[in-house]
C-alpha positions as CSV (number, residue, x, y, z in Angstrom):
1,X,23.4,124.3,99.6
2,X,26.6,122.9,101.1
3,X,29.9,124.2,99.7
4,X,33.3,122.6,99.9
5,X,36.0,124.2,102.0
6,X,37.8,126.9,99.9
7,X,41.1,125.6,98.3
8,X,42.7,128.7,96.8
9,X,45.7,126.9,95.6
10,X,43.6,124.8,93.2
11,X,41.3,126.3,90.5
12,X,37.7,125.0,90.4
13,X,37.1,122.4,87.7
14,X,33.4,123.1,87.5
15,X,31.7,126.4,88.3
16,X,27.9,127.1,88.1
17,X,26.4,130.5,88.6
18,X,22.7,131.0,88.8
19,X,22.2,127.8,86.8
20,X,18.6,126.9,86.0
21,X,16.7,124.7,83.5
22,X,13.0,125.1,82.8
23,X,10.9,122.1,81.9
24,X,7.5,121.8,80.3
25,X,5.7,122.3,83.7
26,X,8.1,124.7,85.4
27,X,11.7,124.8,86.6
28,X,13.5,121.5,87.0
29,X,16.2,123.4,89.1
30,X,17.0,127.0,89.5
31,X,19.6,129.4,91.0
32,X,22.2,126.7,91.4
33,X,25.6,127.9,92.5
34,X,28.5,125.4,92.6
35,X,32.2,125.5,92.7
36,X,33.7,122.0,92.4
37,X,37.5,121.5,92.9
38,X,39.3,118.4,91.7
39,X,38.1,115.4,93.6
40,X,35.0,113.5,94.5
41,X,31.6,115.3,94.7
42,X,28.1,114.1,95.4
43,X,25.2,116.3,94.3
44,X,22.3,115.5,96.7
45,X,18.8,116.2,95.5
46,X,15.6,114.2,94.9
47,X,16.1,111.5,92.3
48,X,14.4,111.9,89.0
49,X,14.3,114.6,86.3
50,X,15.7,117.4,88.4
51,X,18.8,115.5,89.5
52,X,19.2,113.9,86.0
53,X,19.0,117.2,84.1
54,X,21.3,119.1,86.5
55,X,24.0,116.6,86.1
56,X,23.6,116.5,82.3
57,X,23.6,120.3,82.2
58,X,26.9,120.4,84.2
59,X,28.3,117.8,81.8
60,X,27.4,119.9,78.7
61,X,24.7,117.5,77.5
62,X,21.9,120.0,78.0
63,X,21.8,123.8,77.5
64,X,20.7,125.8,80.6
65,X,17.8,128.1,80.5
66,X,19.4,130.5,83.0
67,X,22.9,131.1,84.3
68,X,26.3,129.8,83.3
69,X,28.4,126.7,83.7
70,X,32.1,126.4,83.2
71,X,34.1,123.2,83.1
72,X,37.9,123.3,82.7
73,X,37.6,126.8,81.3
74,X,35.0,125.9,78.7
75,X,31.6,127.6,78.8
76,X,29.7,126.2,75.8
77,X,28.0,122.8,75.8
78,X,30.2,121.6,73.0
79,X,33.4,122.7,74.7
80,X,32.3,121.2,78.0
81,X,31.6,117.9,76.5
82,X,35.2,117.5,75.4
83,X,36.2,117.3,79.0
84,X,33.3,115.2,80.4
85,X,32.3,111.5,80.3
86,X,29.0,110.3,81.6
87,X,28.0,106.9,83.1
88,X,24.9,105.2,84.4
89,X,22.2,107.6,83.1
90,X,18.8,106.3,82.3
91,X,18.0,106.3,78.6
92,X,21.5,107.4,77.7
93,X,24.1,104.6,78.3
94,X,21.7,101.8,79.3
95,X,22.8,98.4,78.0
96,X,20.7,95.8,76.2
97,X,20.0,93.0,78.6
98,X,20.5,90.1,76.2
99,X,24.0,90.9,75.0
100,X,27.2,89.8,76.7
101,X,29.9,91.8,78.5
102,X,32.2,90.9,75.6
103,X,29.9,92.6,73.2
104,X,29.5,95.9,75.0
105,X,33.2,96.1,75.7
106,X,34.0,95.5,72.0
107,X,31.4,98.0,70.8
108,X,32.5,100.7,73.1
109,X,36.2,100.2,72.3
110,X,35.4,100.5,68.6
111,X,33.3,103.6,69.2
112,X,36.1,105.5,71.0
113,X,38.9,104.3,68.7
114,X,40.1,106.3,65.7
115,X,38.1,105.5,62.7
116,X,41.0,103.8,60.9
117,X,41.8,101.5,63.8
118,X,41.1,97.8,63.7
119,X,39.8,96.7,67.1
120,X,39.6,92.9,67.8
121,X,37.0,91.4,70.1
122,X,37.4,92.5,73.7
123,X,37.3,90.1,76.6
124,X,38.5,92.6,79.2
125,X,39.6,96.2,79.5
126,X,42.3,98.1,81.4
127,X,39.5,100.4,82.7
128,X,38.2,97.4,84.7
129,X,41.2,97.8,87.0
130,X,40.3,101.4,87.6
131,X,36.5,100.9,88.1
132,X,36.5,97.5,89.9
133,X,39.8,97.7,91.8
134,X,40.2,94.5,93.8
135,X,36.6,93.4,93.0
136,X,36.2,90.7,90.3
137,X,34.8,92.1,87.1
138,X,32.1,90.2,85.3
139,X,33.2,87.5,82.9
140,X,33.0,88.3,79.2
141,X,30.4,85.6,78.5
142,X,28.0,86.9,81.1
143,X,24.8,88.5,79.9
144,X,24.0,92.0,81.0
145,X,20.7,90.8,82.5
146,X,22.7,88.4,84.8
147,X,24.8,91.2,86.4
148,X,24.2,92.5,89.9
149,X,23.4,96.2,90.4
150,X,27.0,96.9,91.5
151,X,28.6,95.0,88.6
152,X,26.3,96.7,86.1
153,X,27.0,100.1,87.6
154,X,30.8,99.6,87.5
155,X,30.7,98.2,84.0
156,X,28.9,101.3,82.8
157,X,31.6,103.4,84.6
158,X,34.3,101.3,82.9
159,X,32.8,102.0,79.5
160,X,32.7,105.7,80.2
161,X,36.3,105.7,81.3
162,X,37.3,104.4,77.8
163,X,36.8,108.0,76.5
164,X,39.6,109.2,78.9
165,X,38.0,112.5,79.9
166,X,39.2,114.5,82.9
167,X,35.7,114.7,84.5
168,X,33.3,111.9,85.1
169,X,29.6,112.4,85.8
170,X,27.7,109.5,87.2
171,X,23.9,109.1,87.5
172,X,21.8,108.5,90.6
173,X,23.7,106.2,93.0
174,X,20.4,104.7,94.2
175,X,20.4,102.5,91.2
176,X,22.7,100.3,93.3
177,X,19.9,99.2,95.6
178,X,21.7,97.3,98.3
179,X,23.2,99.5,101.0
180,X,26.4,97.6,101.4
181,X,26.9,97.4,97.6
182,X,26.2,101.1,97.3
183,X,28.9,101.8,99.9
184,X,31.3,99.8,97.8
185,X,30.3,101.9,94.7
186,X,31.1,105.0,96.7
187,X,34.6,103.6,97.5
188,X,35.2,102.8,93.9
189,X,34.1,106.3,92.7
190,X,36.4,107.8,95.3
191,X,39.3,105.8,94.1
192,X,38.6,106.9,90.5
193,X,38.6,110.5,91.7
194,X,42.2,110.2,92.6
195,X,43.0,110.7,88.9
196,X,40.0,112.8,87.7
197,X,37.1,114.7,89.0
198,X,34.0,112.6,89.7
199,X,30.5,114.0,90.3
200,X,27.7,111.6,91.2
201,X,24.0,112.2,91.9
202,X,22.7,111.0,95.3
203,X,19.2,111.0,96.8
204,X,20.2,110.4,100.4
205,X,23.2,111.5,102.5
206,X,26.1,109.3,101.7
207,X,27.3,108.6,105.3
208,X,30.6,106.8,105.5
209,X,31.6,103.9,103.3
210,X,32.1,100.6,105.0
211,X,35.5,99.6,103.7
212,X,38.8,99.7,105.6
213,X,40.0,102.7,103.7
214,X,36.8,104.7,104.4
215,X,38.5,107.1,106.8
216,X,40.8,108.2,104.0
217,X,38.0,109.1,101.6
218,X,37.4,112.8,101.0
219,X,33.8,113.3,99.8
220,X,32.3,116.8,99.1
221,X,28.5,116.7,99.4
222,X,26.4,119.5,98.0
223,X,22.7,119.8,98.8
224,X,20.7,121.2,95.9
225,X,16.9,122.0,95.8
226,X,14.7,120.8,92.9
227,X,12.3,123.2,91.1
228,X,12.2,126.8,92.1
229,X,14.8,128.1,94.6
């Protein structure tokens, strides 16, 4: 697997040692060693259960069968979850197609707010500026089913950012099916990684994003095998 260049002046945010998870029919991944510094990281492995479960294990949503994972000094799933937000994972943060952007924004804002807070209906969110940048976010009256792959992807990232965690895990980038839109998604994740650590799952090598700032993007790509080592 590929490792980032050592950066001794900055401690690793995420460390995995001998990490493995066994499924019903054998290992989903095994013997994974990672050391992720602050920044933008892509975990490259075949899409599907292996990639899905590795990312969720690193994020503290699943307990590993073998090995250890440490995030911001925390080693238990519960402790790790306090530092990690997740976005764009199948069956976890999927949005109902026949509701509006306004509805999902309002529901998420109420979910993350203190229980005693009164939250009015939301038509926008400050997190849109972080996730969408110069792109135009979807209008509040738009239905989820009407959104492009990229808009839906960045909307789900926006919702995850509402929890204000220091690490963001993002599901398989291939869900943005158009190549040019996928390159824009990479640029937006790299921008978000200026203020927090971002880890995204990828099936294919990222290559270079297409935007004018692409040369300034620092992307650490890690190749991980599925199943047995």
